[in-house]
C-alpha positions as CSV (number, residue, x, y, z in Angstrom):
1,M,-22.2,19.6,3.9
2,A,-18.3,19.8,4.2
3,M,-16.2,17.2,2.5
4,R,-13.9,15.2,4.7
5,D,-10.2,15.1,4.0
6,H,-9.6,11.4,4.1
7,K,-5.9,11.7,3.2
8,A,-5.2,14.0,6.1
9,E,-7.4,11.8,8.4
10,N,-5.6,8.6,7.4
11,A,-2.2,10.3,7.8
12,S,-2.9,11.1,11.4
13,V,-4.1,7.5,12.0
14,T,-1.0,6.2,10.3
15,A,1.1,8.4,12.5
16,R,-0.6,6.9,15.6
17,V,0.1,3.4,14.4
18,L,3.8,4.4,13.8
19,R,4.0,5.8,17.4
20,L,2.6,2.6,18.8
21,L,5.0,0.4,16.8
22,S,8.0,2.7,17.3
23,D,9.2,0.7,20.4
24,C,9.9,-2.2,18.0
25,E,8.1,-4.6,20.3
26,W,5.3,-7.0,19.3
27,H,1.7,-5.5,19.3
28,S,-1.5,-7.3,18.9
29,Y,-4.1,-6.5,16.3
30,R,-6.3,-5.4,19.2
31,E,-3.9,-2.7,20.1
32,L,-3.7,-1.6,16.5
33,K,-7.5,-1.5,16.2
34,K,-7.6,0.6,19.3
35,V,-5.2,3.3,17.9
36,T,-7.0,3.3,14.6
37,G,-10.4,3.7,16.3
38,G,-11.5,0.2,15.2
39,G,-10.6,1.1,11.6
40,R,-8.6,-0.6,8.9
41,Y,-5.3,-1.1,10.7
42,S,-4.0,-3.3,7.9
43,A,-4.3,-0.4,5.5
44,R,-2.3,1.8,7.8
45,L,0.4,-0.9,8.0
46,Y,0.4,-0.9,4.2
47,D,0.8,2.9,4.2
48,L,3.9,2.6,6.4
49,E,5.3,-0.1,4.2
50,L,4.9,2.1,1.2
51,E,6.9,4.7,3.1
52,G,9.7,2.2,3.5
53,F,9.1,0.8,7.0
54,E,9.6,-2.9,7.5
55,I,6.9,-4.6,9.6
56,S,7.1,-8.2,10.8
57,R,4.0,-10.3,11.3
58,R,3.4,-13.4,13.4
59,E,0.6,-15.5,14.7
60,S,0.4,-15.7,18.5
61,G,-2.2,-18.3,19.4
62,K,-5.2,-17.3,17.4
63,A,-4.2,-13.6,17.2
64,K,-2.0,-11.7,14.9
65,E,0.9,-9.5,16.1
66,Y,2.9,-6.9,14.4
67,R,6.3,-5.3,15.0
68,L,8.3,-2.5,13.5
69,V,11.7,-3.8,12.5
70,S,13.4,-0.4,12.6
71,T,12.3,3.2,13.3
72,V,14.4,4.2,10.3
73,P,12.5,3.7,7.0
74,G,14.3,2.0,4.1
75,S,13.5,2.7,0.5
76,P,9.8,3.3,-0.2
77,R,8.0,0.4,-1.7
78,H,7.0,0.8,-5.4
79,V,3.4,0.3,-6.3
80,R,2.9,-2.0,-9.3
81,V,0.2,-2.0,-12.0
82,K,-0.8,-5.4,-13.3
83,V,-1.1,-5.6,-17.0
84,F,-2.0,-8.6,-19.3
85,L,-0.5,-8.3,-22.8
86,E,-0.5,-10.6,-25.8
87,A,2.7,-12.6,-26.1
88,S,3.3,-11.1,-29.5
89,D,3.0,-7.6,-28.1
90,V,5.5,-8.3,-25.3
91,R,8.0,-9.9,-27.8
92,L,7.7,-6.7,-30.0
93,L,8.3,-4.4,-27.1
94,L,11.3,-6.4,-25.8
95,T,12.9,-6.8,-29.2
96,S,12.3,-3.4,-30.7
97,G,11.1,-1.1,-27.9
98,R,7.9,-0.5,-29.8
99,L,4.3,-0.9,-28.7
100,T,1.4,-2.0,-30.8
101,K,-1.7,0.1,-30.6
102,R,-3.4,-2.8,-28.8
103,A,-0.7,-3.0,-26.2
104,E,-0.7,0.8,-25.7
105,S,-4.5,0.7,-25.2
106,V,-4.2,-2.1,-22.6
107,L,-1.5,-0.2,-20.7
108,R,-3.4,3.0,-20.7
109,A,-6.6,1.3,-19.5
110,A,-4.7,-0.5,-16.7
111,F,-3.0,2.7,-15.6
112,A,-6.3,4.5,-15.6
113,R,-7.9,1.8,-13.4
114,Y,-4.9,2.1,-11.0
115,E,-5.2,6.0,-10.9
116,D,-9.0,5.7,-10.4
117,S,-8.7,3.3,-7.5
118,K,-5.8,5.3,-5.9
119,S,-8.0,8.5,-6.0
120,K,-10.9,6.7,-4.4
121,K,-8.6,5.7,-1.5
122,S,-7.2,9.2,-0.8
123,P,-9.3,12.0,-2.4
């Protein structure tokens, strides 16, 4: 059985969403669901935001609507990794630029979880 290329597949769906929104007019979630084939249109909006496109959102009655602010992307959005460190480890890092072994371990584990979840989204 052939493996599907989810990254390429999502790229074409994201491109269809961008084409729909490129008139910079308001579009309903129903329109977005239609161009994504009923798929996860919010994930495709997020992909566009990561590329630097600004998307406005509003409630219209009981429905959500979305609009591309400009067809020219700004700076790409940076993805952040959430890490919980002991206060003493943070203090040491900020004052001396050094990491304790415990802090390094936490950072490596958090980054590995991030990389793992990223690879599951786009193999």
